[in-house]
N, C-alpha and C positions, 0 to 999 in steps of 0.2 A: 816633435814641434819645429816650425821653422824659426830661422833667427830672425828675421823683422818681427814676429808673432813673439818670441820669446821677450826682444827688447821692446819691444811694445806696454807687455804685463807687467815687467820691472819698475817700468815708468807710470805705471796707475797707482802703485803704493809703494811709498816712501819705506815703511819696515820691510816690504820684503825684500827690496833694494839693499838697504843695509844688511838683515840676514843673510842673503844668498851672498853677498861681497865679503862679509866676514869671515863666513863660513869657507866660502873658497879658499878666500887664501888658507884661513888654517888646515885645508884640504890639500893645499898644493904644498904648506908647511912638512906637515904631518908624513905625507907621501915621497917624501926625502930621506924619509929618515925609516920607512917602511915599506920593503917592496912585494909584499904578500897583499897589500893592498885591504887589511883588514882595519891599521886606523881612518885612513880614508873614507872606507864603509860607516865607520861609528859615526866617522863626522855630516855624512852623507843621511844616514838615521837625524841626527840632531838636527841637520837643514829643516826635514821634512815635516819633523816637530815640531819646531819653531815655524814654518808655514802655517800651516794649521794652527796652531795659539793665536798668531796675530791676526787671520782670517777668522778668529770665533768657531774653527770648527772642531766638532767633538769626535771621534771615531768611535765607535761600535762594535771590538774582536768577536766575532762568534769563531768557534773549532782552532781557537789557535791548540790547541791541546795533540793535536792529530800530529804535528809536526814537531820533532828534534832538533832543537839548533846549531846544532854539530854536522847534520845530514846533509847530504845534497839533492838540489829538487831542479826541476823544472816547474816555473809555476806560470800558470797562463790562467789571465785574467781579461774580464770584458773592459774596453774603454769609451770610457762617456767624456772624459774633460781631464784639460792640463793638471788639475789636480788631483789627480789619481796617484800619480805618481810620489805627488810628498806623502800620500795617504799609505801608498804599500811599503814606501824605507821603514815610514815610522813604526805601522803595522804588524808586516813579516819577522816571523824572528829566527831571522838568519842572515848569512852573509850573502847578501845579493851586489847580483853583475848583472847589469842592463846590456839590451842590444839595441844600440839606439840609431837614431838618423845621423848623420855625417856631419849633417849641418850644425849639429848641437856641438861638438867638438871645437868648430871655428869660435864658441863663444870665449871671450879674456877670461882666464880661469876657471872656469867652468868647465871648458873642454880638454885643459891642460889637467886637474886635478882628477878627473873620470876616466881618462888614458893612465894614469898613472895607479889611481885604484882598478883596475883592468875594465874596466865600463868597453864594449865590443860597437866601432862605428860598423854600419847597416849599407851598403852599396845599393839601397831597395830596385835600383833601375836595369840593374845588371843580374840578373839568376843567376849566370853562372858565379861569378863573384860572391853572391852571397850564401851558393850552396858553400863555399870555401870558408865563410864567415862561422856557418854553422859549425863545419868540424872541427873549425879552431876552436870554438865556442867548450863543444863534445870534449875536446882538449884541456881548455882549462876547468868544466867542471870534474875531471879525471884527477890532475896533476893540485889544483888549490886543493882541492873540495869543497870549494864552491857553491850558490845555486846563482839560477838565471832565471830573469823575471824574464817571460813574451805578450807580449800584447798579438794573441794571434789571428786577430778583423784586421791588423795591420794599420788600424787609424783609429780615431775615435768615431764611436758612431753616431748621427745627426737624429738616429729612432731607431728602428728595435737592431737588435743584435748581427752585426754581421755574419757572412759566412765567413767558417777558420781559415786560416790559410794552415801548412801540413807543418809549418815551423819548426812549434812547440814539438809535434809528435816526432817528426824528426828528429831534433835534437835529442832529448830524451832517451828515444829507443839506441840511439849511436851511445851517446854515454851511460844508458844503461842503469838509466837511475830514474825513482818513480817521479811521475809528472801530477803537479798538485795543479785543480782546478780552483780559483779565485773570484767570486764576486762579490763588486762593488755595488753599491746601492747610493744616491746622494750626493754623487761629485759633483756631477752636472747641474744639479741646483745650486751647487757652490759656483763654479764656475760654468758658463754655459757656451756653448759654442760660440755663439755668433758675438760675444760679449769680453771684456776685457776686466769687467767688475768683480772683484772676488766677494761673496755673500758669505755669513756665518748660515751655518748649518748641518743640521747632524748626517753623520757618513756609519753606514754600517760595511763591514768587511767581513766578511764571510767563507773561511777556510773549508776547501772539502775534503774526503779522502783522497790523500797520496795513492794513485791508481799505479800501480809495479808495470813496469816492461821487460822483468826479466823474462827469457826464451823470445820478447819479440824480433823480428828483424824489418830492414828497415820499409818493404814490401808492405808489412803491416800498417805505414802510419796513418794509411785511408779511415781503416776500422780505429784508431785511438784516435784521431781527431773524430771522427764523426759521437765516439763516449764521451770524450771532452765537451763539444760543444754542448752535448743534453746537459751534463754535468755544471758547468760554468753558466748555462740558462736559467736551473733551475736555482742556482745559490745568486744568483742578479733579481728572481723576482723581486717586480717591484722599480724597477732602477727604470724601466722603459713607459710606463704608464703620464 
Protein backbone atom coordinates (compact mmCIF):
# COMPACT_ATOMS: atom_id res chain seq x y z
CA UNK A 1 0.00 0.00 0.00
CA UNK A 2 1.43 3.38 -0.96
CA UNK A 3 1.74 5.95 1.81
CA UNK A 4 -0.74 8.41 0.32
CA UNK A 5 -3.33 5.66 -0.28
CA UNK A 6 -3.05 4.53 3.33
CA UNK A 7 -3.52 8.08 4.58
CA UNK A 8 -6.50 8.62 2.26
CA UNK A 9 -8.16 5.40 3.46
CA UNK A 10 -7.73 6.35 7.10
CA UNK A 11 -9.24 9.80 6.52
CA UNK A 12 -12.42 8.33 4.98
CA UNK A 13 -13.55 6.60 8.20
CA UNK A 14 -13.02 8.23 11.62
CA UNK A 15 -13.51 4.89 13.41
CA UNK A 16 -10.70 3.34 11.36
CA UNK A 17 -8.56 6.38 12.18
CA UNK A 18 -9.28 6.06 15.89
CA UNK A 19 -8.71 2.29 15.99
CA UNK A 20 -5.46 2.55 14.05
CA UNK A 21 -4.16 5.41 16.20
CA UNK A 22 -5.02 3.81 19.55
CA UNK A 23 -3.77 0.34 18.66
CA UNK A 24 -0.60 1.67 16.98
CA UNK A 25 0.26 3.52 20.19
CA UNK A 26 -0.53 0.38 22.18
CA UNK A 27 1.71 -1.71 19.90
CA UNK A 28 4.58 0.74 20.34
CA UNK A 29 4.23 0.64 24.13
CA UNK A 30 4.04 -3.14 24.44
CA UNK A 31 6.91 -3.57 21.96
CA UNK A 32 9.19 -1.72 24.39
CA UNK A 33 8.73 -4.58 26.86
CA UNK A 34 8.64 -7.50 24.43
CA UNK A 35 11.60 -8.20 22.14
CA UNK A 36 9.92 -11.31 20.69
CA UNK A 37 7.24 -9.38 18.83
CA UNK A 38 4.48 -11.60 20.22
CA UNK A 39 2.71 -8.87 22.16
CA UNK A 40 2.69 -6.43 19.20
CA UNK A 41 1.40 -9.28 17.05
CA UNK A 42 -1.50 -9.74 19.47
CA UNK A 43 -2.25 -6.02 19.15
CA UNK A 44 -2.09 -6.33 15.34
CA UNK A 45 -4.63 -9.17 15.47
CA UNK A 46 -6.87 -6.97 17.63
CA UNK A 47 -6.48 -4.14 15.10
CA UNK A 48 -7.58 -6.46 12.30
CA UNK A 49 -10.64 -7.59 14.24
CA UNK A 50 -11.61 -4.03 15.16
CA UNK A 51 -11.31 -2.84 11.54
CA UNK A 52 -13.49 -5.71 10.37
CA UNK A 53 -16.04 -4.99 13.10
CA UNK A 54 -16.34 -1.26 12.44
CA UNK A 55 -16.59 -2.01 8.72
CA UNK A 56 -19.42 -4.51 9.23
CA UNK A 57 -17.37 -7.36 7.81
CA UNK A 58 -17.88 -10.94 8.98
CA UNK A 59 -15.18 -13.47 8.11
CA UNK A 60 -15.96 -17.17 7.77
CA UNK A 61 -12.92 -19.36 8.41
CA UNK A 62 -12.48 -22.68 6.64
CA UNK A 63 -9.65 -25.14 7.27
CA UNK A 64 -8.30 -23.50 10.43
CA UNK A 65 -7.90 -26.96 12.00
CA UNK A 66 -5.06 -27.65 9.54
CA UNK A 67 -2.78 -25.17 11.31
CA UNK A 68 -0.81 -25.84 14.50
CA UNK A 69 -0.77 -22.42 16.25
CA UNK A 70 2.81 -22.75 17.54
CA UNK A 71 4.32 -24.11 14.31
CA UNK A 72 6.11 -22.01 11.68
CA UNK A 73 4.76 -21.63 8.16
CA UNK A 74 4.94 -19.47 5.08
CA UNK A 75 1.36 -18.43 4.29
CA UNK A 76 0.72 -17.54 0.65
CA UNK A 77 -2.53 -15.74 -0.18
CA UNK A 78 -4.20 -14.18 -3.18
CA UNK A 79 -4.42 -10.39 -2.96
CA UNK A 80 -7.69 -8.62 -3.75
CA UNK A 81 -7.91 -5.56 -1.51
CA UNK A 82 -6.29 -3.50 1.22
CA UNK A 83 -8.74 -5.24 3.55
CA UNK A 84 -6.94 -8.56 3.00
CA UNK A 85 -4.43 -7.78 5.75
CA UNK A 86 -7.00 -7.14 8.52
CA UNK A 87 -8.85 -10.32 7.49
CA UNK A 88 -5.68 -12.41 7.52
CA UNK A 89 -4.39 -10.95 10.77
CA UNK A 90 -7.70 -11.62 12.47
CA UNK A 91 -8.21 -15.08 10.99
CA UNK A 92 -4.89 -16.90 10.79
CA UNK A 93 -4.08 -18.66 14.09
CA UNK A 94 -0.35 -18.03 14.02
CA UNK A 95 2.40 -15.60 14.98
CA UNK A 96 2.31 -13.70 11.69
CA UNK A 97 5.02 -11.43 10.35
CA UNK A 98 4.73 -9.58 7.03
CA UNK A 99 6.94 -8.73 4.14
CA UNK A 100 5.74 -5.20 3.39
CA UNK A 101 6.65 -2.31 1.12
CA UNK A 102 9.18 0.08 2.60
CA UNK A 103 6.74 2.99 2.29
CA UNK A 104 4.41 1.55 4.94
CA UNK A 105 7.25 1.71 7.47
CA UNK A 106 7.33 5.50 7.06
CA UNK A 107 3.81 5.88 8.47
CA UNK A 108 4.15 7.44 11.96
CA UNK A 109 3.58 5.01 14.85
CA UNK A 110 2.43 2.23 12.51
CA UNK A 111 5.85 1.90 10.91
CA UNK A 112 7.68 1.94 14.24
CA UNK A 113 5.40 -0.70 15.75
CA UNK A 114 5.82 -2.88 12.65
CA UNK A 115 9.59 -2.75 12.96
CA UNK A 116 9.44 -3.61 16.65
CA UNK A 117 7.11 -6.53 15.92
CA UNK A 118 9.58 -7.98 13.43
CA UNK A 119 7.84 -7.12 10.15
CA UNK A 120 10.27 -6.87 7.26
CA UNK A 121 10.53 -4.02 4.72
CA UNK A 122 10.98 -5.23 1.14
CA UNK A 123 12.92 -3.13 -1.43
CA UNK A 124 10.99 -4.43 -4.44
CA UNK A 125 12.89 -2.30 -6.94
CA UNK A 126 16.18 -4.02 -6.08
CA UNK A 127 16.28 -7.75 -6.93
CA UNK A 128 19.50 -8.43 -5.05
CA UNK A 129 18.26 -6.63 -1.95
CA UNK A 130 14.95 -8.53 -2.19
CA UNK A 131 16.80 -11.87 -2.15
CA UNK A 132 18.75 -10.69 0.89
CA UNK A 133 15.45 -9.83 2.57
CA UNK A 134 14.12 -13.33 1.87
CA UNK A 135 17.24 -14.86 3.43
CA UNK A 136 16.76 -12.66 6.51
CA UNK A 137 13.12 -13.78 6.69
CA UNK A 138 14.21 -17.42 6.56
CA UNK A 139 16.47 -16.83 9.56
CA UNK A 140 13.61 -15.09 11.37
CA UNK A 141 11.40 -18.12 10.83
CA UNK A 142 14.04 -20.45 12.28
CA UNK A 143 15.15 -18.28 15.20
CA UNK A 144 11.83 -16.91 16.46
CA UNK A 145 9.50 -19.75 15.54
CA UNK A 146 7.08 -17.41 13.77
CA UNK A 147 5.26 -17.51 10.45
CA UNK A 148 5.53 -15.16 7.46
CA UNK A 149 2.69 -14.04 5.22
CA UNK A 150 3.42 -13.39 1.54
CA UNK A 151 1.26 -12.19 -1.35
CA UNK A 152 2.97 -14.03 -4.25
CA UNK A 153 1.19 -11.93 -6.89
CA UNK A 154 3.31 -8.98 -5.75
CA UNK A 155 0.30 -6.68 -5.44
CA UNK A 156 -3.47 -6.53 -5.64
CA UNK A 157 -5.08 -8.08 -8.68
CA UNK A 158 -7.59 -5.91 -10.59
CA UNK A 159 -8.96 -8.92 -12.48
CA UNK A 160 -7.97 -12.59 -12.60
CA UNK A 161 -5.31 -13.83 -10.21
CA UNK A 162 -1.84 -12.88 -11.39
CA UNK A 163 1.06 -15.27 -11.90
CA UNK A 164 2.94 -15.98 -8.70
CA UNK A 165 6.44 -14.74 -8.05
CA UNK A 166 8.78 -17.31 -6.48
CA UNK A 167 9.42 -15.50 -3.18
CA UNK A 168 7.03 -17.56 -1.03
CA UNK A 169 8.38 -20.86 -2.33
CA UNK A 170 11.99 -19.72 -2.05
CA UNK A 171 11.43 -18.56 1.52
CA UNK A 172 9.68 -21.78 2.60
CA UNK A 173 12.43 -23.96 1.13
CA UNK A 174 15.22 -21.86 2.64
CA UNK A 175 13.58 -21.97 6.06
CA UNK A 176 12.61 -25.63 5.78
CA UNK A 177 8.98 -24.97 6.76
CA UNK A 178 5.67 -25.86 5.06
CA UNK A 179 4.03 -23.36 2.76
CA UNK A 180 0.29 -22.94 3.30
CA UNK A 181 -2.02 -21.86 0.45
CA UNK A 182 -4.72 -19.39 1.50
CA UNK A 183 -7.70 -18.24 -0.52
CA UNK A 184 -9.62 -15.03 0.16
CA UNK A 185 -13.08 -14.37 -1.23
CA UNK A 186 -15.09 -11.17 -0.73
CA UNK A 187 -12.50 -8.59 0.34
CA UNK A 188 -12.62 -6.92 -3.07
CA UNK A 189 -16.29 -6.14 -2.44
CA UNK A 190 -15.38 -4.69 0.97
CA UNK A 191 -12.85 -2.28 -0.51
CA UNK A 192 -12.47 -2.27 -4.31
CA UNK A 193 -9.22 -1.12 -5.91
CA UNK A 194 -10.76 2.04 -7.33
CA UNK A 195 -12.50 3.10 -4.12
CA UNK A 196 -11.70 4.36 -0.63
CA UNK A 197 -15.21 3.59 0.65
CA UNK A 198 -15.33 0.55 2.93
CA UNK A 199 -18.48 -1.55 2.58
CA UNK A 200 -19.85 -4.29 4.80
CA UNK A 201 -19.67 -7.61 2.96
CA UNK A 202 -19.13 -11.25 3.99
CA UNK A 203 -15.62 -12.61 3.54
CA UNK A 204 -14.41 -16.21 3.32
CA UNK A 205 -10.88 -17.14 4.37
CA UNK A 206 -9.97 -20.65 3.25
CA UNK A 207 -6.83 -22.37 4.56
CA UNK A 208 -5.46 -25.20 2.47
CA UNK A 209 -3.35 -28.19 3.39
CA UNK A 210 0.26 -27.25 4.26
CA UNK A 211 2.71 -28.27 1.55
CA UNK A 212 5.88 -29.75 3.11
CA UNK A 213 9.25 -28.61 1.80
CA UNK A 214 11.33 -31.40 3.38
CA UNK A 215 14.04 -32.52 0.98
CA UNK A 216 13.49 -29.63 -1.42
CA UNK A 217 16.31 -27.43 -2.63
CA UNK A 218 16.18 -23.83 -3.76
CA UNK A 219 16.17 -24.82 -7.43
CA UNK A 220 12.85 -26.65 -6.80
CA UNK A 221 11.07 -23.33 -6.18
CA UNK A 222 9.55 -23.22 -9.68
CA UNK A 223 7.77 -26.55 -9.21
CA UNK A 224 6.55 -25.51 -5.77
CA UNK A 225 5.38 -22.13 -7.08
CA UNK A 226 3.24 -23.78 -9.76
CA UNK A 227 1.73 -26.16 -7.21
CA UNK A 228 1.06 -23.27 -4.84
CA UNK A 229 -0.64 -21.23 -7.56
CA UNK A 230 -3.00 -24.09 -8.41
CA UNK A 231 -3.99 -24.61 -4.78
CA UNK A 232 -4.54 -20.91 -4.03
CA UNK A 233 -6.61 -20.55 -7.22
CA UNK A 234 -8.83 -23.44 -6.13
CA UNK A 235 -9.26 -22.00 -2.63
CA UNK A 236 -10.05 -18.53 -4.01
CA UNK A 237 -12.74 -19.85 -6.36
CA UNK A 238 -15.51 -17.27 -6.55
CA UNK A 239 -13.29 -14.29 -5.81
CA UNK A 240 -12.79 -13.26 -9.43
CA UNK A 241 -16.30 -13.47 -10.84
